[in-house]
Residue, then its C-alpha position, 0 to 999 in steps of 0.5 A: m499485462n506486465p506485473w511491473q507496470r505502474p498501474v499493476v504495482a499501484a493496484a497491488f500496493g493499494q490492496v495491501l494498504r487497504e488491508l493493513r488500514q482495515q486491520r488497524g481499525l482506521t478509516q481512510e480519513g483517520l489514516a489521512d489525519v494520522g499521516g498528515f495527508d489530504r483526506t482524499y489521498p488514502s483513497l487515491l492510493e487504495r484505488g491505484l490512482r496514485t503511487p506514493t513517493l519514498s517519503v510517503l511510503f515511510r510515513l504510511a508504514d509508520c502510521l500502520g505500524v509496519s516497516a517500509p520494507s515490509l510494505v514493499q515486500m507485501t506488495f511484491a508478493r501480490l505481484l508474483p504468480k500464486s505458485t511462485s509466491a508460495s516458494h518465497 
């Protein structure tokens, strides 16, 4: 499967989101509360069933204490083959 297809990108973003959320000690419901999202939305993102809009990406980054570009970069790194990501 092409690494740039929406389901692949959504799954990679979901993995990054879950790791950052857990590192910050937030539950999915806690993240939803802090970000003003529906309580089910973080779960949908983490499972790759939804992709965030650009404005939501900025809100998520703010809630997690990272920059939006770093969220995108972490997701991009997940999509690269292991041998390629080591050289970046």
